[in-house]
N, C-alpha and C positions, 0 to 999 in steps of 0.2 A: 718740264719733268717734276713727276710728283715725288715728294720727299719719301725717303725710306721709311717703312714701317718697322716696328719691333718685331711684330709677329705676324706671320700669314698663317691662317687656318683654310686649308683646302680640302676639297673633296671631289670624287667623280660620281656621276650618276647615270643610270640607264633606266628609264621609266620608274623612277622612284621620287616623285615629287614630295610624298608624305615624309619619306626619310630626310630629304634635305631640309624641308621646312621644319620639322621638329628638332633636329640636330641643330640648326642654326639658331632657332628661337630659344631653345634651352640654354644655349651658350651665352645669347645676350641676355637673358632673364636671370641666370644665376651665376653668371661670372662677369662681374662689373667692369672689368677691364675691356671686355668684348664690346661694350658700348662705347669705347673712346677711340680716338684716332690712332692709338698705337696698334691697332689690330685691324687687319683687313681679312676679307673672306674671298675665296676664289672657288668657282664651282665649274667643272669640267662636264659637259652634257654630250654623252655619246649617241643620244637619240633626240636632237633638239627640235624635230618636226612633228613629234608625236604630241598627244594630249598632255601627257606628263611633261614632256620637254618645253612646251608653249607656256604651261602653268609655272614651271621652275623659272624659266627666263623672265616672267612677269614679276615673280616674287623677288628674284635676285636683283633685277635691274631697276624695277620701279618701287617696290616696297622697301627693301633695305639698302638700295643703291650700291651694290657691291659688284664684283667682276664676274661675269658669266661668260663662258668660253663655248661656244658650239664645236664640237670636235667631229670631224668627218673622216677620221682614220678607222681602222679596224677596232670593233667594239671588244674590249677585254678588260679585266680586272685591273691592268697595268696603267690604264689610262690616267689614274689618279696621280701618277708621278709627273703628268704634263703641268701639274700645279706649280713645280719648280720654275719652269720657263717663264711663268706670268707673275710669280711671287716678287713683292717689293719688300718683304720683310726680312730683317737679320736673321730671324729663326723662323722655321717653318714647321707646322704640326699638320699631318695629314691624317685624315680620319675617314673611314667608310661612311657613307651618307646615311646611315643609321645607327650612329653610336652616341651615347649620352655620357658625359663626364660628372664625376661627384663634385660637389662644392669645393672650391679651394684648389682644384687639380691645375688649372692654368697658372695661378700664382705660384705653386709649388715648382711648375716647369720652369717659369721665369726666374725664379729664385736660383734654381740649379744652374742655368745659364749665366747668371750674374756671378755666381761663385766659381765658375768654370770658364773663362774666357777663351777664346779661339778653341771652342769645343770640338774634338774630332769623334765624339761618342754618337753612337745612335741610342736615342733615348725612347723608351717604352715604358709602360705601366701594367699593373695587374689587370687580367680581365676578370670582371666583377659580374657574377652570375646573377640570373634573374631573381633568385631568392634574396638578392642584397645582402648576402651573408658570406658565401664562399668566393674564393678568389683562385686564379691561377697565376702565378708570377711569371712563367716562362714555359718555353717548350724544351724538352729533353731531346738530344740527337739520336733518334730512333726511328725506324721506319714502321709506319702503322697507317692503316686505312688510306693507302696511296698517297701518304704525305711523309716527308722527312721531318720528323718532329710530332711529339704528343705532349698534350697539357700537363703540366706538373706544378708542384708548389713548394717554394723554399719558406716554410712558415717561420723558421727561426730569424732568417734575414727580414723577411716581411714584418715580423713583429717589433723590430728595432726601429721601424720608421725611417731608416736611413737608405739612401740610394745604394744599390749593390749590382754586381755584375751578373749577367746571365748569358746563357749560350745562344739563345734566340727567343722570339716571342711570335705570336699571331700578329698579322700586319693589318689589324682593324685600326691601329692607332701607331704611328711612329712620328718622332721629332728629331731635328737635326738643325745645325747651323748651316745656313744656305751655301757659304763659301766652301763648305767641307762636304758637301753632297758629292757622290761618285755615281755618275749615270748608270741605269740598268741597261741590259741588253736590248736593242732595238728589235730583237727577233722574237722576243717573248710574245706569245698569243694565248688566248682564251683565259685559262684561270689556273693558278696554282704553280708552285715552284719557287716562289720568292723568299718564303722563310728560310733563314739560314744562309741563303745566298747574299741577301743584302747585308745582313749582319756581317758577313766574312768580308764584303767589300770595305766596310768601315774598319774592320780589324786591320786589314792589309795597308789601310791608310793611317795606321798609328792609333786608332781609336778602339773603343771597347762597346758592348751592347749593355746598356745601363737600364736597370728597372728602378723607377721611382715609386715607392709603396703608395704615396698619395695620388697618383695619377691613374686612378681606377677608371676603367671604362666598361661601359655595359653595351653589348651588342645585340640587336635585334636579329636573330637568325631566322625566325619564322618569316616565309613569304606566302600569304594566303593565295595570291594569284600567280605563284610560282616565279622562276626567274625567266625573263624575256630574252636573255642571251644565250648563245651556245655554250655548253659546257661538255668537254670530251676528255676522256683519259689520254688519248694520243697526244692532245695539246699539253697536258700536265707532263707526261713523260718527256715530251721534246723540251719544254722549259727546263726540266732538271737537267737533261744533258747538255743543252746550250749554256745555262748558267755555270755549270761547274766546269764545263770545258774552257770556258772563257776565263774563269778564275785560275785554273791549274795549267791549262795549255797542254794537256797530257791525257789522252784516251785511256791510259794505263793506270792512271791514279787510282788509289783505294776507293775514293768517294765516287767517282766515275763508274767504276766496277761495281759498287754496291747498288747503284742506280739500275744497272743492267741486270744484275742478279735478282733484285727485289722484284722488278717489274716482270722479268721472264717468269717468275712464279705466279703473277698475278694474272697474266694474259699470254697470249701466243708469242714464243720467242722469235718468230719471223717478223711479227709486227715490231717488236722492240728493237731488232736488228735493222730493220728499214728505218725507223725513226732515228737511231743512233747514226747510221750512215748520212741521213739528211742533216742532223746537227752537226756532225764533223764537217761536212761540206760547208754549210753556211757560216760556220765559225772559222772556216779556213785552216782546219787542222789536217785535212787531207792534202792540202797543198804544200805542207811543209816536208 
């Protein structure tokens, strides 16, 4: 049995060898602890037989000798949470496979855990824009652009340089103590709906959503070749219903109603009603 690691850094990929390569290489080059035995890497590949998949496997298993997991389940953005099942680290840091961290970020994260034993909090950091100047520290709880949440910035708290509580944040980077992870719904599909939902699960377990100012992450949003996996609004609506029905177990809860009201204005009400009924059935709400 392999000894426990201090930190597992994990990510999922679908035809993005370049993202995996540069994310991991940057961590190893600019964060010294990532070259030690205290840290392991886990890569979940949702398209392992493609050219990208084969090259990713070669890089992970032969070049850096880390853990590569070919995943044959449904392709979705939620596959990255499979990292938890394979992690040997006391703490886990999950990144999108095209995220770069500023120097010192990993050290600050581990310092936080050292100062907060048995940490029940969800830890995140400010999104660092491509201009390498402006940041967004969190998402505010508001519907916009088919998302529950929109980028915002608590400049006063950020400038103090100390960890502070936030309502939620984009999920390109998140960290937690492994033993305090709470599984996400196995019914999620496609993309969208996890922001806020995962933060709420930590809060229900006695934790908070914390932003560490120095844990800044830069995310490559541009995809010249486009995304290779399916993205649909129906999946996003379904995920919101499933997630918040799971949390509140009440189809009349104001959050669940806000999902229905918002998306009814964005698309056909018959479509929203159909998805709502499916979500209630799959979460067992109809059976109560």
